[in-house]
C-alpha positions as protocol buffer text, in pm:
chain_id: "A"
residue {
  index: 1
  type: MET
  ca { x: -9168 y: 3405 z: -2212 }
}
residue {
  index: 2
  type: GLU
  ca { x: -8879 y: 3275 z: -1998 }
}
residue {
  index: 3
  type: PRO
  ca { x: -8525 y: 3388 z: -2065 }
}
residue {
  index: 4
  type: GLN
  ca { x: -8312 y: 3124 z: -2235 }
}
residue {
  index: 5
  type: LYS
  ca { x: -8010 y: 2979 z: -2060 }
}
residue {
  index: 6
  type: LYS
  ca { x: -7679 y: 3073 z: -2213 }
}
residue {
  index: 7
  type: TYR
  ca { x: -7471 y: 2792 z: -2357 }
}
residue {
  index: 8
  type: HIS
  ca { x: -7110 y: 2796 z: -2236 }
}
residue {
  index: 9
  type: LYS
  ca { x: -6887 y: 2652 z: -2503 }
}
residue {
  index: 10
  type: PHE
  ca { x: -6566 y: 2642 z: -2304 }
}
residue {
  index: 11
  type: ARG
  ca { x: -6513 y: 2464 z: -1978 }
}
residue {
  index: 12
  type: LYS
  ca { x: -6518 y: 2677 z: -1670 }
}
residue {
  index: 13
  type: ASP
  ca { x: -6171 y: 2612 z: -1533 }
}
residue {
  index: 14
  type: ASN
  ca { x: -5909 y: 2588 z: -1806 }
}
residue {
  index: 15
  type: ARG
  ca { x: -5610 y: 2689 z: -1598 }
}
residue {
  index: 16
  type: CYS
  ca { x: -5292 y: 2495 z: -1540 }
}
residue {
  index: 17
  type: ARG
  ca { x: -5341 y: 2176 z: -1335 }
}
residue {
  index: 18
  type: PHE
  ca { x: -5084 y: 2289 z: -1079 }
}
residue {
  index: 19
  type: CYS
  ca { x: -5250 y: 2632 z: -1046 }
}
residue {
  index: 20
  type: ARG
  ca { x: -5589 y: 2466 z: -990 }
}
residue {
  index: 21
  type: GLU
  ca { x: -5446 y: 2244 z: -715 }
}
residue {
  index: 22
  type: LYS
  ca { x: -5242 y: 2535 z: -571 }
}
residue {
  index: 23
  type: THR
  ca { x: -4924 y: 2329 z: -574 }
}
residue {
  index: 24
  type: LYS
  ca { x: -4634 y: 2493 z: -395 }
}
residue {
  index: 25
  type: ASP
  ca { x: -4363 y: 2295 z: -572 }
}
residue {
  index: 26
  type: ILE
  ca { x: -4326 y: 2001 z: -807 }
}
residue {
  index: 27
  type: ASP
  ca { x: -4127 y: 1719 z: -652 }
}
residue {
  index: 28
  type: TYR
  ca { x: -3880 y: 1526 z: -867 }
}
residue {
  index: 29
  type: LYS
  ca { x: -3959 y: 1208 z: -668 }
}
residue {
  index: 30
  type: ASP
  ca { x: -4327 y: 1211 z: -769 }
}
residue {
  index: 31
  type: LEU
  ca { x: -4295 y: 991 z: -1077 }
}
residue {
  index: 32
  type: ASN
  ca { x: -4670 y: 953 z: -1132 }
}
residue {
  index: 33
  type: VAL
  ca { x: -4702 y: 1322 z: -1214 }
}
residue {
  index: 34
  type: LEU
  ca { x: -4379 y: 1346 z: -1412 }
}
residue {
  index: 35
  type: THR
  ca { x: -4446 y: 1045 z: -1634 }
}
residue {
  index: 36
  type: LYS
  ca { x: -4782 y: 1194 z: -1737 }
}
residue {
  index: 37
  type: LEU
  ca { x: -4597 y: 1503 z: -1859 }
}
residue {
  index: 38
  type: CYS
  ca { x: -4351 y: 1304 z: -2076 }
}
residue {
  index: 39
  type: THR
  ca { x: -4387 y: 1101 z: -2395 }
}
residue {
  index: 40
  type: ASN
  ca { x: -4303 y: 733 z: -2426 }
}
residue {
  index: 41
  type: GLN
  ca { x: -3965 y: 836 z: -2567 }
}
residue {
  index: 42
  type: GLY
  ca { x: -3893 y: 1045 z: -2258 }
}
residue {
  index: 43
  type: LYS
  ca { x: -3946 y: 1388 z: -2411 }
}
residue {
  index: 44
  type: ILE
  ca { x: -4125 y: 1653 z: -2207 }
}
residue {
  index: 45
  type: TYR
  ca { x: -4461 y: 1764 z: -2348 }
}
residue {
  index: 46
  type: SER
  ca { x: -4485 y: 2127 z: -2457 }
}
residue {
  index: 47
  type: ARG
  ca { x: -4691 y: 2383 z: -2265 }
}
residue {
  index: 48
  type: LYS
  ca { x: -4955 y: 2377 z: -2535 }
}
residue {
  index: 49
  type: ARG
  ca { x: -4992 y: 1999 z: -2510 }
}
residue {
  index: 50
  type: SER
  ca { x: -4969 y: 1967 z: -2131 }
}
residue {
  index: 51
  type: GLY
  ca { x: -5171 y: 2281 z: -2052 }
}
residue {
  index: 52
  type: ASN
  ca { x: -4926 y: 2415 z: -1797 }
}
residue {
  index: 53
  type: CYS
  ca { x: -4857 y: 2782 z: -1737 }
}
residue {
  index: 54
  type: ALA
  ca { x: -4505 y: 2913 z: -1803 }
}
residue {
  index: 55
  type: ARG
  ca { x: -4402 y: 2910 z: -1438 }
}
residue {
  index: 56
  type: HIS
  ca { x: -4510 y: 2552 z: -1373 }
}
residue {
  index: 57
  type: GLN
  ca { x: -4369 y: 2432 z: -1705 }
}
residue {
  index: 58
  type: ARG
  ca { x: -4027 y: 2557 z: -1592 }
}
residue {
  index: 59
  type: TRP
  ca { x: -4072 y: 2373 z: -1262 }
}
residue {
  index: 60
  type: VAL
  ca { x: -4172 y: 2054 z: -1445 }
}
residue {
  index: 61
  type: THR
  ca { x: -3865 y: 2080 z: -1667 }
}
residue {
  index: 62
  type: GLU
  ca { x: -3636 y: 2117 z: -1367 }
}
residue {
  index: 63
  type: ALA
  ca { x: -3804 y: 1827 z: -1184 }
}
residue {
  index: 64
  type: VAL
  ca { x: -3774 y: 1595 z: -1486 }
}
residue {
  index: 65
  type: LYS
  ca { x: -3408 y: 1684 z: -1531 }
}
residue {
  index: 66
  type: ARG
  ca { x: -3338 y: 1615 z: -1163 }
}
residue {
  index: 67
  type: ALA
  ca { x: -3525 y: 1284 z: -1177 }
}
residue {
  index: 68
  type: ARG
  ca { x: -3319 y: 1183 z: -1481 }
}
residue {
  index: 69
  type: PHE
  ca { x: -2994 y: 1280 z: -1310 }
}
residue {
  index: 70
  type: VAL
  ca { x: -3079 y: 1075 z: -999 }
}
residue {
  index: 71
  type: ALA
  ca { x: -3178 y: 782 z: -1229 }
}
residue {
  index: 72
  type: LEU
  ca { x: -3545 y: 780 z: -1133 }
}
residue {
  index: 73
  type: MET
  ca { x: -3641 y: 844 z: -1497 }
}
residue {
  index: 74
  type: GLU
  ca { x: -3474 y: 744 z: -1821 }
}
residue {
  index: 75
  type: TYR
  ca { x: -3316 y: 998 z: -2054 }
}
residue {
  index: 76
  type: VAL
  ca { x: -3435 y: 801 z: -2357 }
}
residue {
  index: 77
  type: GLY
  ca { x: -3741 y: 578 z: -2364 }
}
C-alpha cells in the first residue's frame, strides 16, 4: 500500500505582498500599487483586507498620504 499524499488546505505563501517581493520601500509615485490598496472612495484598505504586514501597512499609509499631498491621488473619490 502506497502512502497517501497530504492535502494542503492553505496556500504555501500567505505573507505580505511586499515581504514576498522583498521591497525595500514603497514609493508614493507608484500609483498602480497605491490605487490597488485604496477603495473607489479613496479610503485605504485595512491590513486584514489588503493582507499587508504591520510594517508595510504603515509604509503604504505614509505613501498614500504623500501622494495625496502632492496631488497625485485624490483625498475623496
